[in-house]
N, C-alpha and C positions, 0 to 999 in steps of 0.2 A: 249342673256346673261342676267344673273341676275343683276339687277341694284344695285350698292354699296350704302350703307347708308352714308350720309355726316358725321355723328358723328363718323364713324370708321376711318376717315382720320387724326385724331390728333387735336391739338390745332389750333385755328385760329390765325391769326396774331394779332388781337386785344387782344385776351386772353393772348398771349405771352407778348405783350407790357405792359399790365396791371400788370402781375406777376413780370416782371422785374422792373417796377416802384415801386411796393410794396417792393420788395426785397431791392432795392437801398435805399428806405426811411428807412426801418428798420435797414439795415446795416449802413447807415449814422448816425442814432441815436446811435447805439451801439458803433461805432467808436468814436463818439463825447464824449460819457460817459467814454470810456476807456481813451481817450486823456485828459479828464478833471480830472480824478482820478489818472492817472499815476504818476504825481508829488507827490500827497499825499502818494501813495504807496511807491515811492522811498524814501520819507522823513521818512516814518515809518520803512523801511528797514534800512536806515542810523541810525536812533535812536536805533534800536535793535542792530545793529553792534557796535555802540558806547557803549551801555550798556555792551555788552559782552566784548569789548576791555578793558573798565575800570575795570571790575571785574577780568579779567585775569591779568592785570597789578598789581592790588592790591594783588592778590594771589601770584604772583611772588615775590613781595617785602616782603610780610609776610614770605615766606619761607626763604628768604635771611636774613631778619632782626632778626628772631627768633634765628638764629644760629650765629649771630654776636659775634665774640670773643671766640667761642667755637670750640671743635673738632680739637685741634691743632695736637698733636702727642702722640703716645704711648711712654711713657718714659719721656715726658715733662709735668709733672703734674703741672698745673697752676690753682689752685682753685680761684674762685671769680675774674675772669679776669677783670682788671680795666677799660677797654674801649671796648664797643661793637660796637659803631657807633659814627661818628662825623657829625654835621649838619652845613651846610653853609647857613645862613639865609640872603637873599638879601633884602634890604629895599630901594625901589626906592625913590629918592628925590622928584619926582613929579609923574604924571601919566605915567605908562609904556605902556599904551594902546592907539593906534591911532584909534579913532572911525571912521575916514574917510576911512581908508584902512583895518580896522579890524585886525591890526597887533600888536602883543605883543613883547615887548623888553626883553633883557636878565635879567634885574633887577626884572622882574615879578616872577622869579622862584628860588626856593631853590635848594640845592644839597645835596644828601644823600650819605655818605661814610660808607660802612659796612666793619669793620675791619676783614680781613680774611688772613690766612697764605696760602702760596702756598703749596698745598698738595703733589706736586711732588718733592719738595726740602727737603731733610732730615734735621732735626735740628742739630746744631753743638754747641760746647762750645767755648766761647770767651776766648782768652788768649793773651799773648804777648811773644815776644822772650825772653826766660830766666826768665820769671816771671809767676805768677799764675793769675794775674788780668790785666785788661786793662781799660784805661779811654776813654770815648767817646769824651772827649775834644781834643784828638789828631786826626790826619787825617788818621791814619792807625790802624787797629786791625787785629789780627790773629785768625783763627778758627781751632779748632781740630775736625775732623770728628768723628762721632760715628760709630763703627764697625757695619756692614762690609763695610761701605762707605769708599772709598779710598780718598787720597788727590786730585788726578786728577779728580775723579768723583765729589767731592764736589765743586771744583773750577769751574767746567763747568756749575754749576747751577747759578752763579752770574755774572751779566752783568752791564755795566755802565748805570746809571739812575734808577736802581731798588732800592726800599726802604726796609730797614732792620728794624727789631725790636729787641732790646737787652732787655732781661727781666730776672729778678732774678728768681732762681729756685722755690721760694715760691710765686712769683707773686707780691711781695711787692713793687718793683721798676722797672722802665723801661725807655727807651728812644728810639728814632728812628733816623736813619741816611739814607742818600741817597748816593749810590755808585757813585764815580767819575771816575771809570775805571773798566774794566773787572777784575775778580779775577784771581790770579795766585798762583803757589806754590813757597814758599820761606822759606828756613830754616826749612824744615820739617813740615811746616804749610801752611794753605791757607791764603794768604794776601788779605785783603779787604781794599781798599782805599775809603775814604768817606768824606763827609762834617763834620767837627767837630761840636759838640754841644757846647752850652754855659756852663758856670761853674755850672749852676743849672740843666743842662740836657735839656734846652729848645732849640728850633730852630727858626730861622727866618721863617715866614709862607711860604716864597718862597722856603725854603729848606725842608719843610714838607708838601707836597701836601695834606695829609690827616688831618692835623691839630691836630695830637696826642700830640705834645710837645709844643704847644703855651702857656700853662699855667703850671707854676712850681708845682701847686697843683695836677697835674695829676699823682701823685705817681712817679715822675721822679727821676732818679739817674744818676750818671756818671761812677761809678766803677762796673765792672762786671768781675766775676772770672770763674774758670774752672768748677764750678758746676752750672753755669747759662747757658743761652741759646741765640743763634742767630737764628732768624726766618726770612725767606724772605716773605714779604707781597705780597699778590695778592688780593687787596681790590676789592670790588664791589661798583661801583658808579652809582647813578641814577641822571640824569640831563635832561634838556629840550634843544634840539637842534633847534635853530631858523634859521638855514642857509637857509631853504626854508621858506620865510616869511609868506606865506599863509597856511603853514602846520607845526606848531610846533610839534616835536616828542619827546616822552619820550624815553631816551636812557639808556640801561644797558651796562656798560663797565666793563670788567675784563680781566686782563692779556694781554692787548694790543688789544683785540677784543671787538667789540661793536655791538649791535643789537637794532633794534627798538622794543620797548615794546608796545607802543600805539601811535596813530597819533591824530592830531588835539587836542593837550593838551594845554589848556589856563590857567591852574592853578595847581601849584605844591608847596604846602606849608608844612613845617615841624615844629612841636612843640615838646617839651620835658617836661616830668614830672620829677621833681627833688626830689632826696632822702632827707627825713627829712625836706622838705620845710615847713616853719612856716605857710604858707598859705594853706597847705594841698596838698596831692598828686593828687587832682582832677584838679589842675590848670596846664595849659600847657603854656610854655614860647616859643614864636616864634622868639626870638632874643637871640642867643647863647652868645652874648657879655654882656647880662644882667642877666645871671643866678645868683640867690641869694646865699649867704652863708647859710649853714645849720642852723645857729642860727638867720638868718634874719637880721644881723647887717650891711650887705653890699652886694656887688656883687662879684661873683667869675667867671669872664668871661671865657668861653670856657673850663670849668672844666667838662669834660665828664665823670669823675668818679662819678659825682653826678647823672648822667642820669639813670633813671629807666624804663621809657617807652617812646615810640615815637608815636606821632600822625601824620599821613599822610593824607593830604587833596588833592584830585586829581579831577580836573575839566576838562571835555572834551566837544567838540562841534561837531555837524555834519558839513559836508563840507559847507562852505558859499555858498549861492545861488547868482549867478551873475545876474539873471534876474531882471531888474529894476522894473518890475511890481509886483514882489513878495513883499507883504506888511507886512509880519509877522516880528516882532522884539521881541527878548526875553527880559526879565526884568533884566538880569544879566549885560550885556554890550550893550544892544540895537542892537545887531548884527542880520543879516538875517540868523539865524541858531538856532537849538535847543541846549539846554545846559543840561548836566547831571553831577552830582557830586557824589563822594563816599569818605568816610572817615573811617579810621581804626586806632585802637590803638594796638601796638605790644609791648610785654615785651620780650626783648632778654633773652634767657635761662641763659646766662653766669652771669647775674646779680643776680641770685638766687642760684648759685652753692653751696654756703655755707649751704644751707638748705637741700641739698641732702645727 
């Protein structure tokens, strides 16, 4: 028989062991590089997601703010709507940030309320039994529906706890009340029971969650007649929810429903540029209780009829790193995470409606 060549029988054991050793060495080095750079990759991905989240949140707020106080109803012509938004500026007495736990408190964040009417509720005319006008200082007002809406249909739209806006047909005066009972039909009209306003049309802040009527200079009034309007409000509110301490969330709420707009928010601050401010319209006030008078002689706190533009500053962070060996600390609050910020100025359309 022909003798077989040793080289035709395959790899020797020694060659196989050498190749396995080389493969394991190269593979170990590769896995080590992957393991070393995986945290960096994850942080880069988190930073990218944070950037996208902040931009999306600002875009959503821009869409809402630019329409504040506009687009109410066909037939309810209200030019130069007096208020498009109200700002709740929280000023902490001390540090609102715990550097040990990297937790932010509620006083760190402002609240933005965008005034909007409920698009599903038709407008109606205020009146009283046997008279043409009603005073908001009483605890009951009556509403006349606008055809083809019936009394029963109109009454079904109003429930206890909802906030109403009474406004003159020309937009010159307004006030706001909160319903204390579901609406019903009485005497051929829709009866609306509500918290009475003060003699100047103002309300206690607890009875006006939106802060529309806390200043008598906000074009407030108390007498509304059959050519004026009742609107049910469905405001849009932005605030920061800190119920999960290590993940503050920016929340958008409207009509009893709320949703998360962005996570890991550690800064939400609101400022307003004031109409005819003697210091110029390029200055923004971050304390609504210190809005100046138009002539600069004093303050006109919470007078949102002066508001002409809103500046929103939003700060977010990547998820805090729990690894004690992670040495990076940002320069904003010295936390073990990356920080990004975005700021935008918005002019609500309603504040220039007279120019159209």
